[in-house]
C-alpha positions in Angstrom: -2.3 41.7 -58.5 -4.2 41.9 -61.8 -4.3 38.1 -61.9 -6.1 38.0 -58.5 -8.5 40.7 -59.6 -9.3 38.8 -62.8 -9.9 35.5 -60.9 -12.2 37.4 -58.4 -14.3 38.9 -61.3 -14.5 35.5 -63.0 -15.8 33.9 -59.8 -18.4 36.6 -59.3 -19.6 36.2 -62.8 -19.5 32.4 -62.6 -22.0 31.9 -59.7 -24.7 33.8 -61.6 -24.4 32.3 -65.0 -22.6 28.9 -64.8 -24.4 25.7 -64.0 -21.7 23.6 -62.5 -18.3 23.0 -61.1 -16.0 20.2 -62.3 -12.8 18.6 -61.0 -10.7 16.9 -63.7 -7.8 14.8 -62.5 -5.4 13.7 -65.2 -2.3 11.6 -65.9 -0.2 12.1 -69.0 3.1 11.5 -70.8 5.3 14.1 -72.5 6.0 12.9 -76.0 8.6 15.4 -77.0 10.2 18.5 -75.5 12.9 21.1 -76.0 15.1 23.1 -73.7 16.8 26.2 -75.1 19.6 27.7 -73.0 20.4 31.3 -73.9 24.0 31.5 -74.9 24.2 27.7 -74.9 23.0 24.6 -76.5 19.5 23.4 -77.4 18.3 20.0 -76.0 15.5 18.0 -77.6 13.4 14.9 -77.6 12.6 14.6 -73.9 9.9 12.4 -72.5 8.4 11.6 -69.2 5.3 11.4 -67.0 3.1 14.1 -65.6 -0.1 14.5 -63.6 -2.3 17.2 -62.4 -5.9 18.5 -62.6 -8.3 21.2 -63.3 -10.9 22.9 -61.1 -13.5 24.6 -63.4 -16.7 26.5 -63.6 -18.8 25.4 -66.6 -22.1 26.2 -68.1 -23.0 22.7 -69.1 -21.2 19.4 -68.6 -21.7 18.2 -72.2 -20.8 21.4 -74.1 -20.1 25.1 -73.7 -17.7 27.5 -72.0 -15.6 26.6 -69.0 -12.8 28.4 -67.1 -10.8 27.8 -63.9 -7.4 26.7 -62.5 -5.1 24.1 -63.9 -2.2 22.4 -62.1 0.4 20.2 -63.8 3.5 18.4 -62.3 5.9 16.9 -64.8 9.2 15.1 -64.8 10.9 15.2 -68.2 14.0 13.2 -69.1 15.9 15.0 -71.9 18.9 13.4 -73.5 22.3 15.1 -72.7 20.9 16.9 -69.6 22.3 15.5 -66.4 19.1 15.8 -64.3 15.5 15.5 -65.4 13.5 18.8 -65.9 11.0 18.8 -63.0 8.3 21.4 -63.1 5.2 22.5 -61.2 2.8 24.7 -63.3 -0.2 26.6 -62.1 -2.4 28.6 -64.4 -5.8 29.9 -65.4 -7.5 28.5 -68.4 -10.5 29.1 -70.7 -12.0 26.3 -72.7 -14.9 25.5 -75.0 -16.5 22.1 -75.4 -18.5 21.4 -78.6 -21.5 19.1 -78.5 -19.5 16.7 -80.8 -17.3 15.6 -78.0 -14.5 17.9 -78.9 -12.9 20.6 -76.7 -10.4 23.4 -77.1 -8.6 25.3 -74.4 -5.9 27.9 -73.8 -4.1 28.7 -70.6 -1.9 31.3 -69.1 0.6 29.7 -66.7 1.2 32.4 -64.1 3.5 30.3 -61.9 5.9 27.6 -63.0 8.8 26.4 -60.8 11.2 23.5 -60.8 14.8 22.5 -61.1 17.2 20.8 -63.4 21.0 20.6 -64.1 22.2 22.0 -67.5 25.8 22.3 -68.6 27.0 21.0 -65.2 25.1 23.7 -63.3 22.1 23.2 -61.0 19.3 25.6 -62.0 16.3 26.5 -60.0 13.5 27.5 -62.4 10.8 30.1 -62.0 8.8 31.5 -64.9 5.6 32.0 -66.8 4.1 30.7 -70.0 1.1 29.4 -71.9 -0.5 26.2 -73.0 -2.9 25.3 -75.9 -4.8 22.0 -76.0 -7.4 20.0 -77.8 -9.3 17.0 -76.3 -12.1 14.6 -77.1 -14.3 12.3 -75.1 -13.6 8.7 -75.8 -16.1 7.2 -73.5 -18.6 9.1 -71.3 -16.2 9.6 -68.3 -12.7 9.7 -69.9 -11.2 12.5 -72.0 -8.1 12.2 -74.2 -6.1 15.4 -74.5 -3.1 16.7 -76.5 -1.4 19.8 -75.1 1.5 22.1 -76.2 3.1 24.3 -73.5 5.8 26.8 -73.7 7.4 28.3 -70.5 10.1 30.9 -70.2 12.4 30.7 -67.3 15.5 32.9 -66.6 17.9 32.0 -69.4 16.0 28.8 -70.2 13.0 28.3 -72.5 11.1 25.0 -72.1 8.4 23.6 -74.5 6.7 20.3 -74.5 3.9 18.2 -76.1 1.9 16.1 -73.7 -0.7 13.4 -74.3 -3.0 12.9 -71.3 -6.2 11.1 -70.1 -8.5 12.9 -67.7 -11.6 12.1 -65.7 -14.1 15.0 -65.5 -16.1 14.8 -62.3 -19.1 17.2 -62.5 -20.5 18.7 -59.3 -23.5 20.8 -58.7 -25.1 20.3 -62.2 -28.5 21.6 -63.2 
């Protein structure tokens, strides 16, 4: 309930002081990941594709504060695990873009779900976590990002580093 109240307050605040809305689709690739099973073995060095996007309120398309919702779907192949770790993550994020084409952001993942098969047992995953990222604009309409995310599921902890390219689309600018 507190999450819904926080989002509502952010939306009220945003329409008075923010200049625009952006949609940022992205595609990425997990460069490395780790799965820790409580009471079991640790699995490392996973890789695999991912895609998603952000819906954001921002004060300026070239620099400044932004916040909104982030969605990420990934399919990570980890050695020694029978079935890929497939996740769907939804979270709220807060970011800041410097005028020097550099951006920083953090995210609280309030809903993460998925499935895998570990130690011969099928597992449905449901949990929460966080993500930290840094990005830069390589040409005016493409951003290059590097994210680290850590999600805790029941009896399983998942962490991953992802490289992604995103295309910010700015709507309703000044």
